[in-house]
N, C-alpha and C positions, 0 to 999 in steps of 0.2 A: 591850423592845428593838426599836428602829425599824430594820428592815432597809434602809429607804432612806437613813438617815443613821447609819451605823455610827460609833463613836468612832474606830476605828483601821482604817487601810487597810494591809495587808501586800502589798508589791509584789515579785514574783518574776520575773526574766527567765529564760527557759528556752532552752538551745540544747545539743543532743545530751545530754540529761539524762534520757532515758526510764528508765534503769536505777536512777537515784539519787533521782529526785523523791519517791518515796514516803515517804521519812523526813522530808523538808522539809515536805510538806503534812501528813503525819501528826502532826508536832509542833505544827502550827497547830490541827488538829482537836482536839488534846489540851490546849489552853490552858484554864486554869481561869478566864481572862477571856473572855467569850463575845461581847462586842459588837465583833466585827470583820468585815471582809471581806477577801478575797484577790483580788488583780488579777494573774493569771498571764499573762505575755506570752510567747508563743511567738515566739522571734526567728528564724523561718525555719529551724527545725531539719530537717535531711534525714532524721532517724530518725523513729520513731513517737511522738516526745514529744507531738505535737499530739493525738493519739488518748488518750494518757494524761491529759493536761491536761483534755480534754473530759469524760473519765469522771469526774474529780473534780467538775466542775461539776454533773454529773448526781447526784452523791452528796450534795452540799451546796450549797443555793442561795446561800450566802454567797461561794462561789467563783465568780468571773467569769473569762472567758477571752478573750484577744485573740491574733490571729495577724498577724504583720507580715513583711515581707521582711527577711532578715537584715541587720542594721545595727550590731550590737554592743550590749554591755551597757548603756552610758550612754543610748543612744537608747531601748532597750527599758524602761529604768527611767522615762525621761521619758514614754514612752507610757503607762505604768502611772500615772504622777502625773497626767497629763491626764485619766484615766478615774477616778481615786480619789475617794471621796466623804467619807472620814474626816476627823476633825479632827486626827488625828495620823497620821504615816507611819513605816513601818519597812520596810527593804529586806532581804529574806531571799534569798540566793543558793540556787539549786536543789540545790547539793551540801552545804549546811549545814543545821542544824536548831536550833530554840529549846528551851530548857527550859520545862517545862509552866507555870511561874509567870512567864515573861519579860514578857509583856504587862502582867500585873496589877502587877508590881514597877515596871516603867519608867513606866507610865501613872500609878499611884498616887503615884510620887515627883514626877512633874511637876505633878500637880494639887495635891498637899499643899504643895509649896514654890513654886509659880508659876514653874517653869522653862520655858524654851522648848524645852529638850531634855534628855534624860538618856541617860547611857551606862553600860554594865556591863562585866563581864569575860566572857572566852571560854574555852573548853577546846579544845585541839587534839586531833584525832581522827586515827587511822591511816587510810590509803586504804580498808582493809577495813571501816572503820566502828567500830573499837574505841576507846572514850575513854581518854585518858591523864591522867596527873596534871600535865601540862604546861598551865599557864594563861597567858593573855595579857590585854592591855588596859591602860588607864591607871590606875594606883593612887594616883599622887602628888597632893598637895594643891596643887602649884605651878599657875600659871596655864596653862590648857589651850591657849591660842594659842601661848604660848612652846614648850610641848612639841611642839605639831603643826608648828612651825617646823623642828624637828629631824628628826621622822619621823611616820609615820601611827600614833599611839599608840592610836587607837580600834581600828585593825587590820582589822575586818571590818564590812561595812554593817549586819548584823543585831545588832550590839552597841549601836545607838543607836535611840532613838525621838525624833522632833522633831514640833513643831507644823507642820501644814501651812502655816499663815499665814506661817511664817518664810520660806518659799521666795519669797514676794512681794518680800523685801527682800534675798535673797542669789542668787536664780536657781536653776536646776536643774543636772543633771549636764552637763558639757561633753562633746559628742560627739566632739571632736577627739582626746580621750584614750582610748587603748586600755587603758592601765593607769592607776592613781592617780586615777580619776574620783571615788572616794569620798573620798580624801585631800584633793583639790581642794575638794570640798564641805564637808568638816569644817573646812578652813582658813577658809573664808568664814563658816561657823556660829560659829567660836570667835571671830572678829573682831567679830561683831555685838554691839551693846549690848544684851545680855540675859543672864539667868542661865541657866547650863548646869551640870547637876549629875551626880554620879556615885553609883551604887549598888554597894556592895561585894559583889557576888554574881555568879556566872556566869549569864548570861542566854542565851548561844548556844554552839553547837559548830562549829568550824571543821575540815572535812575536808582534810587535806593530800593533794595529788595529785602523783604523780610527773611532773616536767616541766612543771608548770602555769605557772611563771615562767621556768625555765631554758631554755624553747624560744626565748624572745625577750628576752634580757637588754638588748640594745641599745635596743629599744622601750621597755622598762621604764625604763631610765636616762634616755632622751630624755624621756619623759613626767614623770619625777621631777624632771628639771631644770626643765622648764616649771612644774611645780607649786611647786617651791622658790623660783623666781623670783618668781612671783605673791604667795607668802606673805611675801617679803621686800621688798615694794613696796606702794604705795597699790593698792587693788582697787576700780575703779569699779562692780563688781558688787554690792558690799556698800553698801546705800543708807544705813544708819545704823551706822557702825562705833563701836566703843568709842574714846574719845579717845586712849588710850595706844597703840592698835593701828592707827590710822588710816593711819599711814605704813608699816606692815608691820613685820616682825621686824627685828632688827639686821642691817643690810645687810653689816656687816663680817664677819658669820659665814656669809654665803652661800657663798663659795667653798669653805670647809672642809666645810660640810654636803653640798655636791655631791660632794666627794672621798670622803667616807665612804660615801655611798650608791653611788658608783661602785665602791668596794672591795666592797660587798655584791653589786652586780650582776656584777662580775667573778668573784666566788666561785661564783655560780650558773653562769656561763658556763663555768668550769673544771671544774665538777662532772661534765661529759660526758667528761672524760679527755683534752681537747685544749686547748692554750694559745691557739691562734689566735683562737677566739671571745672569749676574755678580753681579748685585746690589742685587739680591735675595740672592746670596751667602754671600755676606757681612752682610747682616741682621741677620745671624745666629751667628755672633761672639758676645759672651756675654760681653767682655770687651776688648777694643782695647788699644794697648800700642804702644809706639813710634816704628818706623820701621827703619832699617838701609837701606838706598837707594840702595846701591849696592847688599846687600842680596835679598832685595825684588825684584829687577829688575831681578835677576837670576831666581828666583822662577817663576815670569811671563813669562820671555822668554822661560825657559825650558818648561812650561806648554803649551803655544801656539805652540811650535815646536812639542812636543809630541802629541798634539791633532791632528796635521796635519801629523804625522809620518814623520817629515821633520826636517833637521837641517839648519844651516845658509844659505847653498848653495840653499835651496828652499824657503827661507823666502819671497823673492820678488814676488813669485807666489800668496801668500795669503795676503800679508801685506796690500796692498790697501783696502782690504775688512775689516780689523780689526783696522786700524789706528785710525779712529775717535772714535769708541767705546772704545778702549784701552786708549786714552788720557782722556776720560771721566772717566773711571775706575781709573786711576791714580790720578786725581784730587779728586775723592771721597775717595780714600784711604788716601790721605793727610788730607782731612777734618776729617775723623773718627779718624785717629791715632794721629792727632794733631802734625804732623811732619812738621815743617816749611820748604817750598821748596822741599818737597819729590817729587812731580810729576816731576818737572823740572830735578831733579837730577836723578830720575829713567829713564826718557826718555833718557838722555845722557849716563847712564849706559847700557841701552838696546841697544843703537847704538854700544856699544863696545862689547856686549856680543858675537855677531857673530864671531868676530875675537879672542877675548881673553878668553871666559869663556866656550863655548860649541862648540868648533872648531871640535870635534870629533863626533858630531851628524850626523846621516846618511841624505844625500840628498833625496829629494822627489822621484827622479827616478834614483837611482844610477846605475852605471855600475858594475856588480858583479865582473868583472875581476879586477877592480881597487880597490875595497873596501874590498874584502875578504882577511883576514889575511892569511899568508902562511899556507898551510896544511889544510885549512878549506874546506871541500867538499861543492860545491854549488849544492843544490837540485833545481830542475826545477818545475815549476807549472805542466809541462807536466807529470813529474813523479807522482806527488800527484794525478793528475787526472786519470792517468793509474792505480795506486794502489787503488783509491777509486772505480773505475768502475769495476774492476776485482773483488773486494771483494763484491760489491753489486750484481754483477752477480752470484757469488758463493751462496750468501744468497738467492737469488731468486731461484736458482736450488734446494737448500736444502728445501725450502718452497714448491716446486712443488713435 
């Protein structure tokens, strides 16, 4: 194994991540595929993340560290790309972690099939780090670009591995996007004239965090609108697009897709128990179209559950706080979309969502022994604290 030319570079931006970084890097050290390097970019963290990051580089020479002034995840990832030496790239966020065979499975599929990229499935994890039975990712055999034109079906950056050379034809992350930077990149990747494949196994774990998106739903929607508009138009950043995607996705569908994402963002906004933030989200929609009550209800229900890191089993704990602003929100959606009876039909559909649509969502305080799929190791908060404290102690010893 040539340490100067690793096959895979794993890039991790770090910001206020000192307490959770142990599991992300630990999952990398546990990979059964050994020919990798990690480029960890401390994005100006005000906590002791930098000391923890440095400690990892002392433990394993495959881990390299970079420090920069705080500039956001997209710029941090681009910094990592510029320093990466691998033929393939994977972007692992600091609060997520990979399955032990993730790199070997993704890399093996690309090499065997001649793919320019491969993506797999993900498992949702509670804020405390307990795995759930809720899975995500793109499972369909339909065209990936068409699916991405509706939503970010790849879901998280660490669910995909791509050849580094591809970035010469599609560009890197757009630093103007606070959110949706990976969705924008996947849109360009899927538009490119090259084979992208799927492996039907879980490769990564996504830790849900309270308030991670609901703190800024307007910014989320604004970036989503920008991303959707790009996907539904020609994109000069893609140098060699597939012929049928060169002009972008069906422009006639753009307004509707913006509306449904706005429904989701408004659901995040109302999860805090006030209607006004949700109304501010709705104001960003340039043109409303008629909404399907069942589909809109699923978007709202998913959003409020996700914002509370909670599934149907835990809805009763926060529902009294949001029921009034939620009803106000649904009535306003009916008025703006000019969909007769929308509010009432959505209320009925939301009542059914818990049993029929999202029954696999995790509960607020699940018992790990009952929700962890067979064979999935349950990491404890105590382990994370131990690893974090040990690394910080090592860093302090090196400083002295």
